[in-house]
C-alpha positions as CSV (number, residue, x, y, z in Angstrom):
1,X,51.0,-13.6,78.1
2,X,47.4,-14.3,77.0
3,X,44.5,-11.9,77.5
4,X,42.2,-12.6,80.5
5,X,38.7,-13.8,79.7
6,X,37.3,-12.5,83.0
7,X,35.2,-9.4,83.2
8,X,36.5,-7.0,85.8
9,X,34.5,-4.3,87.7
10,X,36.6,-1.7,89.3
11,X,35.2,1.2,91.3
12,X,36.9,4.5,90.6
13,X,38.6,6.6,93.2
14,X,38.6,10.3,93.0
15,X,40.5,13.3,94.3
16,X,38.5,16.3,95.4
17,X,39.7,19.9,94.8
18,X,37.4,22.7,95.7
19,X,34.0,21.9,94.2
20,X,35.4,19.5,91.6
21,X,36.0,15.8,91.8
22,X,38.6,14.2,89.5
23,X,38.5,10.6,88.5
24,X,41.4,8.7,86.9
25,X,40.9,8.4,83.1
26,X,41.3,5.1,81.4
27,X,44.1,4.5,79.0
28,X,42.8,3.7,75.5
29,X,43.5,3.6,71.8
30,X,40.1,5.0,71.0
31,X,37.3,6.6,73.1
32,X,33.7,6.1,72.0
33,X,30.6,7.8,73.5
34,X,27.7,5.3,73.4
35,X,24.0,6.0,74.1
36,X,22.0,3.1,75.3
37,X,18.4,4.0,74.5
38,X,15.6,4.0,77.1
39,X,14.0,0.5,77.4
40,X,16.8,-1.1,75.3
41,X,17.3,-4.9,75.5
42,X,20.2,-5.2,73.1
43,X,21.5,-8.3,71.3
44,X,25.0,-9.6,72.2
45,X,28.3,-8.4,70.8
46,X,31.6,-10.3,70.8
47,X,34.8,-8.3,70.1
48,X,37.7,-10.4,68.7
49,X,40.6,-7.9,69.1
50,X,39.5,-5.3,71.5
51,X,38.8,-4.8,75.2
52,X,35.9,-2.6,76.2
53,X,36.3,-0.4,79.2
54,X,32.8,1.0,80.0
55,X,32.0,3.9,82.3
56,X,28.5,5.3,82.8
57,X,28.4,9.1,82.8
58,X,24.6,9.5,82.8
59,X,21.9,7.1,83.9
60,X,22.3,3.4,84.5
61,X,22.0,0.1,82.7
62,X,22.7,-3.6,83.2
63,X,25.4,-5.3,81.3
64,X,24.5,-8.9,80.4
65,X,27.6,-11.1,80.1
66,X,27.3,-14.6,78.7
67,X,29.8,-17.1,80.1
68,X,29.5,-20.9,80.5
69,X,26.0,-20.8,79.1
70,X,24.8,-18.5,81.9
71,X,24.2,-14.7,82.0
72,X,25.9,-12.6,84.6
73,X,24.1,-9.3,85.2
74,X,26.4,-6.4,86.1
75,X,24.6,-3.1,87.0
76,X,26.4,0.1,86.3
77,X,25.3,3.6,87.3
78,X,26.5,7.2,87.2
79,X,25.9,7.2,91.0
80,X,28.6,4.6,91.6
81,X,31.5,5.4,89.2
82,X,33.1,2.1,88.1
83,X,34.8,0.8,85.0
84,X,33.7,-2.5,83.6
85,X,36.5,-4.1,81.6
86,X,35.3,-6.7,79.0
87,X,38.1,-8.7,77.3
88,X,38.0,-10.1,73.8
89,X,35.8,-13.1,73.2
90,X,33.2,-12.4,75.9
91,X,29.6,-12.0,74.6
92,X,27.9,-9.0,76.2
93,X,24.8,-6.9,75.7
94,X,23.0,-3.9,77.3
95,X,19.7,-3.8,79.1
96,X,18.4,-0.3,80.0
97,X,15.3,-0.8,82.2
98,X,14.9,3.0,82.6
99,X,12.7,5.4,80.8
100,X,15.8,7.6,80.3
101,X,18.7,6.9,77.9
102,X,22.1,6.0,79.4
103,X,25.3,7.6,78.3
104,X,28.5,5.5,78.4
105,X,32.1,6.2,77.6
106,X,34.0,3.2,76.2
107,X,37.8,3.5,76.4
108,X,38.7,0.9,73.8
109,X,41.9,-1.1,73.9
110,X,42.9,-2.5,70.5
111,X,44.7,-5.8,70.4
112,X,44.7,-6.1,66.6
113,X,42.9,-4.8,63.5
114,X,39.2,-4.0,63.7
115,X,37.2,-7.1,62.8
116,X,34.0,-6.4,60.9
117,X,32.2,-9.1,63.0
118,X,33.0,-7.1,66.1
119,X,30.0,-4.8,65.5
120,X,27.5,-7.3,64.2
121,X,24.9,-8.2,66.8
122,X,24.3,-11.8,67.7
123,X,20.9,-13.0,68.9
124,X,21.1,-14.2,72.5
125,X,21.0,-18.0,72.6
126,X,18.2,-17.8,75.2
127,X,16.3,-14.8,76.6
128,X,17.7,-12.5,79.2
129,X,16.2,-12.8,82.7
130,X,14.8,-9.3,83.1
131,X,13.8,-9.9,86.7
132,X,17.3,-10.9,87.6
133,X,18.7,-7.8,85.7
134,X,16.2,-5.5,87.6
135,X,17.2,-7.1,91.0
136,X,20.9,-6.5,90.2
137,X,20.2,-2.9,89.4
138,X,18.0,-2.4,92.5
139,X,20.7,-3.8,94.7
140,X,23.2,-1.3,93.2
141,X,21.0,1.7,93.5
142,X,19.3,0.7,96.8
143,X,21.8,-1.5,98.7
144,X,20.4,-3.6,101.5
145,X,21.7,-2.3,104.8
146,X,22.6,-4.9,107.5
């Protein structure tokens, strides 16, 4: 069975017990804590033998996914706990439009040995649409009520 090339966003459910709220942890081979600096507009990364599973624990940012020569902007925030699963071979970068850094947990799934190119940034083939990224984030943090 081959790996999926589709990025998945899955909101997390929780169980409340007293004053605590418990969220289901992500299975992983390695867990990495990542800080996306304030005002960041990062280059793209492509992982060859790993799946990223990203969960924002402080702040928010927009994940730029490049597929079919188009960017898809996925907003993620500590206020709406969700895991974004990025399979191997999907170029992705981070945009933090906030004046505050964002803290992200990446529960990495390994599908083979670490490839040195996995952590080498790639220049985006065309600029990000920061207005579209901001609109996506605004819709997440201030949803339109109908």
